Structure formats: structure tokens, C-alpha cells
N, C-alpha and C positions, 0 to 999 in steps of 0.2 A: 795288538796287531790284526791285521785285516785276514779274516779266513781266505778269501778268495786269492790274497797274495801268497799263500802257501800252497795252494793247490795246483799242481803241474796240469797245464790244458791237455786234455785228451786220455788222461789217465782215469781207468775206472775205478769209481771209491767202495771202499767197504768201511762203514762204520762199525766201531768195536765198543761196544756201551757197555759199560762196566758197573758192575753193583748187584744188589739184591731186593727182591721185594719186603723182604723180612725186615727190614729197617728202614724208617721215613727219614733219615738224614742219607741213606745208602740207595736209594731207588732213582734218584735222577736219570743213571744211566739206562736201565731197564724202561723207565716211562717213556724216555727220549726213543729209545731204540724202536718200541711197539710203534710211537706215532710215525718215525721213517719209515717203517717197514710197510705201515699202513697206506704211506704214501708212496709205495713201491720201489724202494731204495734198498740196495744190499745191506744188511745189518746181521750182525751176531751178536746176541744179549738183548733180550726183551724180557717182559714181563712174564711170559710164559716160558721163556726158556733162557733165564739169566745167566749173563756171563761172569762169574764170581770167584773168589778166591779160591775155591775148590776145584773148579773145573778150568780155570785159566790157564793152564800151561798145556793141556789137551785139545781144548777147544780151539786157542790161537794156533798150535802145530797144524791141525786140521785146516782152518779157516786158510792157512799161508798156501797148504798143498790145494786146497780146492780154489785159491783165488791168487795165483802166483802174481799176480801182475798188477793187482789193485794196490791205489794207494790208502794206507789205513788211517782214519780218522779214530784217534781214540777219545771216549767221552767218560768222565767220571765225577760222581762231588770229590770235595775235598772240604777239610776244615782251615780255619784261618782266624785272622784277628775280628775283633767285635765289629770294628768299622768296615770290614771288608765282606761282611754277609750280604749277600744276593749279588755279587759281583760274578764274573765270568772270565776266566782268563785262557786265551788262547796264545798256544806255543807252539815254536818250530823245534819238533822233537818228541820225544816217546814220551808218554806218562808212565808212573812209576807207582801201580795200583797197592794199596794197603800201607803205604809209607806211615799216615797216619795212628794205624793202629800197630805198627812195629811188626808187620808181615813182611816177609821178603819174597817178593813175587816177581816175574819176569816184566820185563818194560814191555809196554804195547803202544805201536802206532807209529806212523813217522810224523805226525802231528798231534798235539793234544788239546782238547777242549775242556777245563775244570771249572766246576761251579761250587763257589764257597757256600755250604749251606749252615754251617755253625761256627762256634767258636773252638778253637784247638788249644792243645797245651795241658789238657788235664782229663781224666779218665774218659778218652775218646770212644769208647765202645756206648757208653752210657750216653754222651753226648749227641751222637749217632742215633741211638734208640728212642731219644728224647727231641729229636730237631721237629719241627713243626713241618707235617705232609704239605700245608700250603707253600712254605718256601721251597723245598723240593718240586712241587708240580710245578710253580711259575718258572723256577730257573728251568726245568726240562721244555715246558713249551717255548720259553726265549730260545735255548739251543736247538729246538726242532725248526723255528721259524729262520733264526740264522743257516742252519745247514741248508735249508730249503730253499731259501734265498740265493746263497752261495750256490748252489748247483744249478740253479736258472741261471743264473749269471754266466756261470762255464759255458753251459749249454749254448748261450747266445754269443759267446765269444767266437 
């Protein structure tokens, strides 16, 4: 799915980058958020100030008060099938963080971007902790490029 087709023209964008810097498999969101923030975009969730399971509800409530008209693009890492590792999934609709590790967290975003960092189905916490940083780093770089390219395309239209 094409990201630019899912974002309404003329809407301000808030990137909600979910994850933690304490897990190599779950740092895609904070890495992406850090790089997007450095480029001047509105972001919640960076390496300095991650958006994670413990603070997700409170920080998203605050973000909706601060940015009530913003269209929210949620970004997170996820687990998948072996042959899907390295893929990026763009979906029209919210992201459900913590699903792989059986957490009941609030849905986030108007649209979602998920990076498949490793294989799911067994010992998800351990798998996330043992994911190669290189996989997360490259996926975060690609998502950052995709978001930046999309934002430039929307501005030029």
C-alpha cells in the first residue's frame, strides 16, 4: 500500500513511534522517531523519550490534546514469518502495540507502519531481545526515508 495515498492532503502529521531503546528488536520506532524529529517533523517517541508500553496510554492522551487535528502515523516493530523479516507493512488503520508479547495496549494511529524484525510464535520477549540491531537500524532508516519522501510529495501536491 502506498503511504501517500493514505494520508489526507492538508492535514498536519504526528508520527507516533512506538518501542524502546532497551531491546534491539523493539527500537525501530524510537530510531525512526529520532531521525524524523531531527528533520523537523512532529514526533512522539524517540530514543531520548521513548513511547512504550508503560507510558503509551498517558502520552497518547496528552498528544491528542496537544495535536487534536493531526493525522497520526503509528510506527512500530513487529514479529512475523521467517520469510517476511525485513519487510515493511503499511496499513490503513491503527496499530495494536504489544500484540506479539500478549500485552493489552490501546490502539494507536490513523494508519500504521510495521517493520518485521524477527520471527514470531515462540518466546517473543527473547526473540526481540536477540534481534540483530542491524535489522532494526536498516528498517528504521527505510521507514524514515519513506516518511520523508511522502511528506515532501504531499507538500508539493
